[in-house]
C-alpha positions in Angstrom: 0.0 0.0 0.0 2.9 2.4 0.9 4.4 1.8 -2.6 1.1 3.1 -4.3 1.3 6.3 -2.2 4.9 6.8 -3.2 4.1 6.2 -6.8 1.2 8.7 -6.7 3.4 11.3 -5.1 6.1 10.9 -7.8 3.5 11.0 -10.6 1.8 14.2 -9.1 5.4 15.7 -8.8 6.2 15.1 -12.4 2.8 16.2 -13.7 2.9 19.5 -11.8 6.5 20.1 -13.0 5.3 19.5 -16.5 2.5 21.7 -16.3 4.4 24.6 -14.8 7.3 24.3 -17.5 4.8 24.1 -20.3 3.0 27.2 -18.9 6.2 29.3 -18.8 7.2 28.2 -22.2 3.8 29.0 -23.8 3.6 32.4 -22.1 7.3 33.2 -22.7 7.5 34.5 -19.0 11.3 34.9 -19.2 11.4 36.5 -22.6 13.7 34.0 -24.1 15.4 34.9 -27.4 14.6 38.7 -26.9 17.5 41.0 -27.0 18.3 44.0 -24.8 21.2 46.5 -24.4 23.9 45.7 -22.0 26.7 48.2 -21.7 30.2 47.1 -20.5 32.2 50.1 -18.8 35.9 49.7 -18.1 38.2 52.4 -16.3 41.0 51.6 -19.0 40.8 50.6 -22.6 40.5 47.0 -23.3 43.3 45.6 -25.6 42.4 42.5 -27.4 45.8 41.4 -28.4 47.2 41.2 -24.8 46.6 38.8 -22.0 45.0 40.7 -19.2 42.2 40.8 -16.7 39.9 43.8 -16.7 37.4 44.9 -13.9 34.6 47.0 -14.8 30.8 47.4 -14.7 27.9 46.0 -16.7 25.2 48.5 -17.0 21.5 47.7 -17.8 19.6 50.9 -18.3 16.3 51.0 -16.5 14.4 52.3 -19.7 15.5 49.0 -21.6 14.6 46.8 -18.8 11.2 48.5 -18.2 10.3 48.2 -21.9 11.3 44.5 -22.0 9.7 43.2 -18.8 6.9 45.8 -18.3 8.3 47.0 -15.0 8.8 50.4 -13.5 12.4 50.5 -12.2 13.8 54.0 -11.5 17.6 53.4 -11.5 20.0 51.4 -13.7 21.5 48.0 -12.9 25.2 48.3 -12.1 26.8 44.9 -11.9 30.5 44.4 -11.3 32.2 42.2 -14.0 35.6 40.8 -14.8 36.7 40.3 -18.3 39.8 37.9 -19.1 41.3 38.5 -22.6 
């Protein structure tokens, strides 16, 4: 009897996961394959012919983010990045 309960729980778990995944895919909840502008800013010029590590900032403008996701952010995203050439 306990095996049937476990089997039912596994089937319910798989069914709910499939339902949620198909729902996300059909509504394009995460905006897959849609482009937006990302600006990389570095304090010094990046030279692609030399081996170096550059620390900078990735900037996503609030205007671009709001138009893509329909949100109302007021400030830009600034995320630290490390670029290895």
